[in-house]
DRENTI-290755 format. One record per residue: residue in one letter; x, y, z of N, C-alpha, C in turn; residue number from 1. Coordinates in steps of 0.02 Angstrom, whole numbers. Each point is the difference from the previous one (the first is absolute). Example, Ala and Ser with C-alpha at 12.3 -4.5 7.8 and 13.67 -1.06 7.14 Angstrom:
<nodes>
> code n_u n_v n_w ca_u ca_v ca_w c_u c_v c_w pos
> A 660 -284 390 -45 59 0 45 60 0 1
> S -18 53 -36 42 59 3 -39 55 37 2
</nodes>
This chain:
<nodes>
> code n_u n_v n_w ca_u ca_v ca_w c_u c_v c_w pos
> X 4112 5266 6147 4 -35 -64 18 -74 11 1
> X 42 -14 51 20 -69 14 -60 -43 17 2
> X -46 26 41 -59 -38 18 -45 -12 -61 3
> X -3 49 -46 -39 -8 -60 27 -57 -43 4
> X 67 -3 -5 32 -54 -39 -15 -67 31 5
> X 8 -5 66 -12 -63 35 -72 -23 -8 6
> X -48 46 7 -70 -17 -9 -15 -22 -72 7
> X 31 36 -48 -10 -17 -70 25 -71 -15 8
> X 60 -16 25 29 -66 -13 -43 -55 31 9
> X -27 13 60 -42 -50 33 -66 -9 -38 10
> X -30 54 -19 -65 -3 -34 4 -32 -70 11
> X 58 10 -33 8 -25 -68 41 -64 -4 12
> X 22 -25 59 40 -61 2 59 3 -48 13
> X 34 57 2 56 10 -46 50 48 32 14
> X 65 -18 -2 52 43 28 28 44 -55 15
> X -6 65 8 26 47 -50 76 -5 -5 16
> X 28 7 -61 73 1 -7 31 59 37 17
> X 63 -7 21 34 54 35 2 63 -42 18
> X 7 -7 -65 1 58 -45 -62 42 9 19
> X -58 -33 2 -63 36 8 -4 33 68 20
> X 23 -36 52 -2 28 68 43 63 6 21
> X 59 -2 -33 43 59 1 -33 59 -35 22
> X -32 -14 -57 -35 54 -36 -57 28 42 23
> X -36 -44 34 -57 21 41 23 44 58 24
> X 56 -18 31 25 40 56 32 65 -23 25
> X 22 2 -62 31 62 -25 -51 56 -8 26
> X -58 -16 -29 -49 51 -14 -67 -34 -11 27
> X -54 31 21 -66 -31 -9 -24 3 -72 28
> X 31 42 -42 -18 2 -70 33 -58 -38 29
> X -36 -28 -47 26 -56 -39 37 28 -60 30
> X 68 -3 2 42 25 -54 4 -51 -55 31
> X -11 22 -62 5 -44 -58 47 32 -52 32
> X 48 -39 -23 40 23 -56 -42 -14 -63 33
> X -32 53 -26 -46 -9 -55 39 -10 -65 34
> X -12 -56 -33 37 -18 -61 -42 11 -62 35
> X -65 3 7 -44 -6 -58 -68 29 19 36
> X -40 17 -49 -69 18 15 -46 -34 -50 37
> X -63 14 4 -49 -35 -41 10 12 -74 38
> X 34 56 -18 15 16 -70 68 -29 -22 39
> X 33 -36 46 65 -29 -14 55 53 -8 40
> X -8 55 34 54 49 3 49 -21 55 41
> X 63 0 -17 51 -17 50 11 59 46 42
> X 10 -14 65 11 54 48 64 -8 40 43
> X 2 -48 45 56 -5 47 4 60 46 44
> X -54 17 33 2 48 55 -48 -23 55 45
> X 7 29 58 -37 -23 58 -69 32 4 46
> X -50 -41 11 -68 23 12 -28 -37 60 47
> X -62 14 18 -30 -30 59 -67 -32 -18 48
> X -14 -58 28 -63 -34 -16 -45 -9 60 49
> X 20 26 57 -43 -8 59 38 7 65 50
> X -31 -25 53 24 9 68 4 -68 35 51
> X 59 -15 30 9 -64 35 -48 -7 59 52
> X -15 55 34 -45 -5 57 -68 -29 -20 53
> X -25 22 -58 -64 -25 -24 8 -71 -27 54
> X 55 -14 -34 11 -66 -29 3 -54 53 55
> X 33 15 56 11 -51 52 -63 -14 41 56
> X -51 40 -9 -63 -12 36 -46 -49 -38 57
> X 22 -21 -59 -43 -42 -42 24 -72 0 58
> X -45 -44 -20 17 -71 -8 -1 -18 -74 59
> X 48 -43 -18 6 -23 -70 3 -76 0 60
> X -57 -33 -11 -4 -73 7 49 -39 -44 61
> X 21 29 -56 43 -36 -46 74 18 8 62
> X 16 42 50 69 22 8 46 -58 18 63
> X -23 -48 39 44 -56 21 5 -55 -52 64
> X -30 10 -58 6 -48 -54 52 26 -51 65
> X 53 -37 -11 53 23 -45 -26 8 -71 66
> X 18 55 -31 -21 13 -68 47 -33 -50 67
> X -27 -44 -41 40 -34 -52 -30 15 -69 68
> X -43 51 -3 -36 15 -62 30 60 -37 69
> X 15 53 37 21 63 -31 63 -8 -41 70
> X 0 29 -60 57 -1 -46 40 64 7 71
> X 65 -4 -16 44 57 4 -5 42 -63 72
> X -55 36 -6 -15 42 -59 -30 66 22 73
> X 11 53 -40 -31 64 14 -76 -4 -9 74
> X -21 -37 -51 -71 -7 -15 -14 -73 -15 75
> X -52 -27 31 -15 -71 -11 -74 -12 11 76
> X -27 -47 -40 -71 -17 5 -7 -72 24 77
> X -41 -9 51 -14 -66 28 -71 -20 -19 78
> X -7 -58 -33 -64 -22 -28 -26 -62 36 79
> X -65 -7 3 -29 -61 30 -19 -52 -52 80
> X 26 9 -61 -12 -49 -53 62 -2 -45 81
> X 19 -58 -22 58 -7 -44 -17 24 -71 82
> X 47 37 -30 -9 22 -69 62 -21 -40 83
> X -6 2 -65 55 -24 -43 54 53 -9 84
> X -17 65 8 48 54 -9 43 10 62 85
> X 59 30 -11 45 16 56 -13 70 28 86
> X -42 39 -35 -18 67 23 -75 8 -1 87
> X -23 47 42 -72 12 7 -12 75 1 88
> X -53 23 -33 -17 71 -2 -58 14 48 89
> X 14 35 56 -55 19 45 -49 47 -36 90
> X -61 3 25 -52 38 -32 16 75 -2 91
> X 33 26 53 9 72 7 60 28 -37 92
> X 36 -40 -38 60 24 -33 6 -31 -70 93
> X 30 35 -47 9 -29 -67 62 -45 -5 94
> X 36 -8 55 63 -37 -1 -8 -69 32 95
> X 42 -46 -22 0 -68 28 60 -9 45 96
> X -8 -44 51 52 -10 49 9 -75 14 97
> X 59 -18 26 11 -71 18 -53 -24 49 98
> X -16 -64 -4 -54 -26 41 13 -73 19 99
> X -39 -25 49 2 -71 16 -64 -20 35 100
> X -14 -64 -3 -60 -28 32 13 -14 73 101
> X -49 19 42 3 -14 72 -66 -34 18 102
> X 3 -59 29 -61 -38 13 -47 36 48 103
> X 28 39 46 -40 38 47 29 70 4 104
> X -35 50 -27 27 68 -5 14 31 69 105
> X -35 -23 51 13 29 66 71 -16 25 106
> X 31 -52 -28 69 -17 20 50 53 -20 107
> X -19 43 -46 44 55 -19 15 45 60 108
> X -47 2 48 7 45 58 33 -34 60 109
> X 22 -62 -8 35 -33 55 62 40 19 110
> X 13 4 66 60 33 25 -1 76 -6 111
> X -59 28 -11 -4 72 -11 -37 37 56 112
> X 21 64 10 -35 47 43 -29 54 -46 113
> X -57 28 20 -33 50 -42 -5 66 38 114
> X 17 55 -34 -9 67 28 -25 45 -56 115
> X -55 36 13 -34 39 -52 -15 -46 -59 116
> X 24 18 -59 -12 -43 -59 63 -37 -20 117
> X 47 -8 47 65 -31 -16 8 -66 38 118
> X 36 -46 -31 12 -66 29 76 -10 8 119
> X 22 -16 61 71 -8 15 14 -74 9 120
> X 45 -26 -41 18 -71 3 55 -10 52 121
> X -16 -38 52 47 -11 55 23 -73 3 122
> X -47 -45 -2 14 -71 11 16 -35 -67 123
> X 63 -1 -18 25 -34 -60 73 -17 10 124
> X 23 -54 -30 70 -18 6 42 29 -57 125
> X -32 38 -44 35 33 -55 21 70 21 126
> X 64 10 12 24 65 25 -12 56 -50 127
> X -5 -16 -65 -13 51 -50 -71 27 5 128
> X -44 -40 29 -71 20 5 -18 28 69 129
> X 39 -17 50 -17 19 69 -4 76 6 130
> X -52 24 33 -14 70 14 -24 38 -62 131
> X -16 -35 -54 -29 33 -58 -69 27 16 132
> X -16 57 -31 -65 32 9 -37 0 -67 133
> X -62 -24 1 -38 -8 -61 -68 36 4 134
> X -25 17 -58 -71 17 -7 -28 -46 -53 135
> X -64 -11 0 -28 -47 -48 -69 21 -24 136
> X -19 -26 -58 -66 10 -28 -33 -68 -12 137
> X -61 -7 22 -37 -62 -11 -43 7 -61 138
> X -1 -52 -42 -40 3 -61 -33 -66 -15 139
> X -52 3 -42 -37 -60 -19 -18 4 -74 140
> X 13 -55 -35 -23 -7 -69 -53 -55 -2 141
> X -24 -16 -59 -49 -55 -6 30 -67 19 142
> X 67 -6 -9 32 -64 10 33 -8 69 143
> X 23 56 30 41 -8 60 0 63 43 144
> X 28 -7 61 14 56 45 75 9 3 145
> X 22 60 15 72 13 3 16 55 50 146
> X 63 1 24 28 55 38 60 27 -38 147
> X 0 64 -14 56 33 -33 41 36 53 148
> X 61 -24 15 42 27 52 54 46 -29 149
> X 10 57 33 52 48 -19 46 10 60 150
> X 65 -10 -10 49 11 53 12 75 6 151
> X -14 28 59 10 72 12 69 14 28 152
> X 25 -42 44 65 12 31 15 -51 54 153
> X 41 21 47 22 -46 52 7 38 67 154
> X -27 -32 53 7 28 67 74 7 18 155
> X 19 56 31 70 10 21 4 16 74 156
> X 58 -12 28 16 21 67 49 58 -6 157
> X -21 62 14 42 58 -15 59 10 47 158
> X 5 -38 55 55 12 47 67 -17 -31 159
> X 54 23 31 68 -4 -28 22 -72 -13 160
> X 47 -8 -47 30 -65 -13 49 -19 56 161
> X 7 -64 11 51 -24 48 68 0 -34 162
> X 53 -3 40 68 -2 -27 9 -61 -44 163
> X -29 -56 20 6 -61 -39 -34 7 -68 164
> X -58 32 -2 -35 10 -64 40 45 -46 165
> X 30 52 26 41 45 -41 62 -36 -26 166
> X 33 -38 45 59 -37 -21 -16 -50 -55 167
> X -56 -34 6 -20 -49 -51 -13 34 -67 168
> X -30 59 2 -13 37 -62 66 20 -33 169
> X 47 27 39 63 22 -28 41 -58 -28 170
> X -3 -56 35 36 -60 -24 -30 -26 -64 171
> X -66 -3 -3 -34 -27 -58 16 39 -63 172
> X 7 66 6 13 42 -59 71 26 -3 173
> X 44 -28 43 71 16 -1 12 75 5 174
> X -32 32 49 5 72 10 38 17 63 175
> X 34 56 -2 33 28 59 -24 72 7 176
> X -31 16 57 -28 67 9 29 33 62 177
> X -8 65 4 28 40 54 -36 -12 66 178
> X 33 16 56 -33 -5 66 -63 43 5 179
> X -1 59 -34 -59 43 2 -60 -34 -31 180
> X 10 -32 -57 -56 -33 -33 -19 -64 37 181
> X 49 -37 25 -15 -59 41 -42 18 60 182
> X 19 54 33 -36 24 59 -72 18 -17 183
> X -10 29 -59 -68 17 -21 -42 -62 -10 184
> X 29 -52 -31 -37 -62 -10 -18 -33 66 185
> X 44 4 49 -10 -36 62 -37 40 53 186
> X -1 66 -6 -31 42 51 -61 38 -26 187
> X -2 13 -65 -57 36 -28 -57 -46 -20 188
> X -57 29 -14 -58 -39 -22 12 -25 -71 189
> X -36 -53 -18 2 -25 -69 -39 46 -47 190
> X -41 44 27 -40 45 -41 26 71 7 191
> X -11 41 -52 20 70 3 -50 41 -41 192
> X -5 64 16 -47 45 -33 36 40 -54 193
> X -35 12 -54 30 38 -55 -53 44 -32 194
> X 16 63 -12 -46 46 -34 32 24 -64 195
> X -33 -15 -56 24 22 -66 -59 33 -36 196
> X 11 61 -24 -52 38 -35 -63 4 42 197
> X 9 12 66 -54 9 48 -42 -63 12 198
> X 26 -56 -24 -33 -64 13 40 -39 52 199
> X -32 -16 57 34 -35 54 -16 -75 -2 200
> X 52 -40 4 -10 -73 1 49 -30 50 201
> X -16 -62 20 44 -38 44 30 -57 -40 202
> X 65 -11 7 34 -53 -37 33 -49 48 203
> X 11 -59 -26 24 -56 40 69 -21 -24 204
> X 49 3 44 68 -23 -15 2 -75 11 205
> X -6 -38 -54 -10 -72 4 64 -37 -16 206
> X 34 -25 52 61 -38 -10 -13 -74 -13 207
> X -63 -19 2 -18 -71 -12 -53 -7 -54 208
> X 4 43 -50 -52 1 -51 12 -47 -58 209
> X -41 6 -51 7 -40 -60 63 20 -38 210
> X 24 -46 -41 64 10 -34 1 62 -44 211
> X -58 22 -25 0 57 -46 21 65 34 212
> X 1 1 67 24 59 35 76 7 -5 213
> X 34 -56 -13 73 -1 5 34 -15 -67 214
> X -37 8 -55 25 -17 -66 66 34 -17 215
> X 9 62 23 57 40 -21 55 7 54 216
> X -7 -36 54 47 8 56 68 -31 -13 217
> X 4 -47 -47 62 -37 -8 56 41 -32 218
> X -18 54 -36 51 43 -31 4 66 37 219
> X 60 25 14 6 64 36 -20 59 -43 220
> X -23 53 32 -18 63 -33 60 24 -41 221
> X -13 22 -63 56 17 -44 -10 68 -36 222
> X -39 45 30 -13 65 -31 45 54 31 223
> X 13 53 -38 40 56 26 -44 56 27 224
> X -65 -2 -18 -47 51 24 -29 -22 67 225
> X 10 40 52 -21 -19 67 -70 23 18 226
> X -28 47 -38 -65 28 17 -55 -22 -48 227
> X 17 -8 -64 -50 -23 -48 37 -24 -63 228
> X -31 -46 -36 27 -22 -64 -57 -28 -42 229
> X 12 -3 -66 -51 -23 -46 33 -25 -64 230
> X -41 -13 -51 26 -22 -65 -6 56 -53 231
> X -17 60 23 -16 53 -48 60 23 -41 232
> X 61 -13 22 58 22 -39 6 -38 -67 233
> X -38 -53 -7 0 -37 -63 -49 30 -51 234
> X -45 43 22 -53 23 -44 25 39 -60 235
> X 49 44 11 27 41 -55 30 -44 -54 236
> X 37 -53 20 31 -44 -50 -54 -37 -40 237
> X -52 -23 34 -54 -35 -34 -36 46 -49 238
> X -9 63 20 -33 48 -43 40 13 -64 239
> X 67 1 7 43 10 -59 -10 -57 -51 240
> X -4 -62 25 -12 -56 -45 -69 4 -31 241
> X -49 20 40 -68 7 -25 -4 53 -56 242
> X 36 56 9 0 53 -51 33 -25 -65 243
> X 54 -38 7 32 -29 -59 -48 -46 -37 244
> X -36 -41 38 -47 -46 -30 -56 38 -34 245
> X -24 53 32 -54 40 -27 20 35 -65 246
> X 64 20 -4 26 34 -59 28 -48 -52 247
> X -11 -65 11 26 -51 -46 76 2 -6 248
> X 33 16 56 73 3 1 29 -54 46 249
> X -42 -48 17 19 -53 47 38 -55 -38 250
> X 65 -8 16 43 -47 -36 5 -67 37 251
> X 30 -48 -33 12 -65 32 46 8 61 252
> X 47 46 -6 44 13 57 -38 29 59 253
> X -48 45 -16 -43 28 53 -41 -54 33 254
> X -24 -47 -40 -39 -55 27 40 -40 51 255
> X 63 -14 -16 43 -37 46 14 41 63 256
> X 12 65 -10 15 44 57 -61 7 46 257
> X -59 3 -31 -61 4 40 -10 -62 42 258
> X 16 -58 -29 -7 -63 37 47 -1 60 259
> X 62 25 -10 47 5 56 -28 44 55 260
> X -29 57 -21 -30 46 49 -59 -34 35 261
> X -41 -35 -38 -58 -35 30 23 -51 52 262
> X 53 -37 -17 27 -50 47 25 34 64 263
> X 29 58 -8 26 38 58 -58 24 43 264
> X -53 24 -32 -59 23 38 -32 -58 37 265
> X -6 -57 -34 -29 -59 32 41 -22 61 266
> X 66 1 -7 44 -19 55 -8 48 59 267
> X -3 65 -16 -8 51 52 -68 -7 34 268
> X -52 -13 -39 -67 -9 28 -3 -61 45 269
> X 33 -54 -21 0 -62 39 39 7 65 270
> X 49 45 0 42 11 60 -20 63 38 271
> X -58 26 -15 -21 65 28 -7 -3 76 272
> X -21 -58 25 -15 -6 72 52 -40 38 273
> X 61 -4 -27 53 -38 35 8 26 72 274
> X 1 -46 48 11 17 70 -62 16 39 275
> X -58 3 -34 -61 22 33 -44 -59 22 276
> X -35 12 55 -52 -45 24 -67 36 -6 277
> X -49 -33 -29 -65 32 -8 -37 4 66 278
> X -29 58 14 -40 10 61 -74 -4 -16 279
> X -22 40 -48 -72 1 -15 -17 44 -59 280
> X -64 13 -9 -26 38 -57 -33 64 26 281
> X 22 56 -26 -28 65 20 -63 15 -39 282
> X 4 -8 -66 -57 14 -43 1 -51 -57 283
> X -59 -27 -15 -3 -52 -51 -58 13 -46 284
> X 15 17 -62 -51 9 -51 5 -54 -53 285
> X 28 -56 20 6 -57 -46 -55 -50 18 286
> X -49 -6 -43 -57 -43 14 6 -64 -40 287
> X 14 -54 33 10 -64 -34 -64 -26 -31 288
> X -57 14 31 -63 -27 -25 -49 56 -16 289
> X 25 51 -33 -42 57 -17 13 21 -72 290
> X -50 32 -29 8 24 -68 36 68 -2 291
> X 11 29 59 35 64 2 72 -9 -23 292
> X 22 43 -45 67 -6 -28 48 45 39 293
> X 12 -19 63 45 38 43 53 -46 28 294
> X 61 26 7 52 -45 25 51 36 44 295
> X -15 60 25 46 35 44 3 -34 69 296
> X 60 -15 23 8 -30 66 55 37 37 297
> X -12 19 62 50 28 45 13 -50 56 298
> X 62 -22 6 17 -49 51 51 28 48 299
> X 7 -33 57 46 22 53 52 -54 11 300
> X 64 21 0 56 -47 7 48 23 54 301
> X 32 -49 32 52 13 51 67 -24 -27 302
> X 50 43 2 66 -18 -26 42 -32 55 303
> X 19 -63 -10 36 -39 51 68 -25 -24 304
> X 7 -15 -63 63 -27 -26 40 56 -33 305
> X 48 27 37 37 59 -22 75 -12 6 306
> X 38 24 -50 72 -5 3 28 41 58 307
> X 60 -17 23 29 30 60 5 76 -6 308
> X 20 25 -59 10 72 -8 -66 39 0 309
> X -56 -33 -11 -66 33 0 -41 -15 62 310
> X 26 -45 42 -39 -27 55 -24 53 49 311
> X 45 44 21 -18 49 51 -57 45 -23 312
> X 2 19 -63 -50 47 -25 -65 -34 -21 313
> X 5 -60 -28 -58 -29 -33 -33 -59 35 314
> X 36 -36 42 -30 -59 31 -61 19 42 315
> X -55 -36 -10 -60 12 39 -43 57 -25 316
> X 14 24 -61 -41 54 -28 -62 -28 -34 317
> X -55 37 4 -63 -18 -33 -4 37 -66 318
> X -25 -34 -52 -5 30 -65 -70 -13 -29 319
> X -25 50 -37 -61 -7 -39 19 -19 -71 320
> X -31 -53 -24 13 -26 -68 -61 10 -43 321
> X 7 38 -54 -55 11 -47 14 -41 -63 322
> X -49 -39 -20 7 -39 -61 -64 1 -40 323
> X 6 6 -65 -57 -3 -45 27 -3 -71 324
> X -44 -15 -46 17 1 -70 -33 60 -32 325
> X 37 36 -42 -28 63 -29 -54 -14 -52 326
> X -61 16 17 -55 -7 -47 -10 -71 -25 327
> X -10 -6 -65 -10 -65 -30 65 -27 -31 328
> X 56 29 19 64 -20 -29 20 -69 26 329
> X 45 -31 -37 30 -62 23 71 -3 -28 330
> X 37 -51 20 71 -1 -18 13 -13 -74 331
> X -53 -7 -40 10 -5 -72 4 69 -32 332
> X -22 51 37 4 69 -26 71 26 7 333
> X 23 36 -49 70 22 -1 15 49 56 334
> X -50 38 23 12 51 51 -25 -22 69 335
> X -17 -64 7 -28 -24 64 52 2 56 336
> X -21 27 57 42 0 60 -44 -11 61 337
> X 8 -56 35 -41 -11 60 16 53 53 338
> X -51 22 35 10 51 52 20 -34 65 339
> X 60 15 22 26 -25 64 32 58 36 340
> X -25 17 59 27 56 38 5 -19 73 341
> X 54 22 33 10 -12 71 13 65 37 342
> X -31 8 59 9 60 41 15 -20 72 343
> X 54 27 27 23 -16 67 -40 41 52 344
> X -32 -34 48 -39 34 52 39 9 65 345
> X 57 -34 8 38 5 61 2 -66 38 346
> X 34 -1 57 10 -61 39 -64 -23 33 347
> X -12 -65 0 -61 -27 29 -4 12 74 348
> X 58 -1 35 -2 7 73 -3 74 22 349
> X -4 46 -49 -8 70 17 -71 24 -16 350
> X -41 -46 -26 -70 18 -14 -39 7 64 351
> X -54 40 -3 -46 8 56 34 27 63 352
> X 57 32 -8 34 31 57 1 75 -7 353
> X -14 35 54 -1 73 -2 71 28 1 354
</nodes>
């Protein structure tokens, strides 16, 4: 593999980043943390887009040209003609997306390597864009040509984190974790296998991800249920108010009491994920750009911020998070209760062990 890298760098007049070289030496398969697909379904799990052995045998004339065109967007349209609108609707979709004019559309591919139908952005000084994986659609109208780019995910190096990387993560989020969990971060792979309902997927433990992975880490876990918890205990109280309203027995005092209960539910829902770091998405039936009225999402979370008395039992546990809205209800309905459920799967460093 070393000779392949050296030949590739010579032929393309470009030195691959150390990150890429580490990933190449780890495994010949190209690991991608898949974030999105062509339907705009969120994923956050590991997939594969090709083989490094095949990739390194090819030449990419534009790889040594730094890319200054690509925007940090999930979906973006690049046009070869200026238009007055800020969004453009590609021919193949009823939706419009952000767009911009590029004097030469081929410059969109600067700094990129191609494998199968995917384009990997390597040569850029924007760290948020580096190692992004894209697919694109080319289109033509009477007035212009365009490329519609969709961000699929990001190349990863699955090998273990260094001590310095782990320390930086813990310092950044003001966390203190056990030696067992520290050892897992520093000695175990960044990826792990999980089977739920006979569906097997690979997930990526990302200590350097986007901020939305760490939204709930600043507050420690505050639940008394160690195996599962939800918001369902509020349902009976809401039903009682609904029955009163249905029977025309709903008083002004009930109205005030219901608002107090609603505020309590909102607070509990907002603090539902205290202490958790998001890992990925198990199942996603929420279609952002589809007419399908589905919104069930199953996500995977790692519990890291735990009080001392719960630390031994709960620190480093993986949980499945189910969220959805019941039917066509909304928070204006008197009996509305968002579905929030958590299920404990066990310690992350005990997974995949016999």
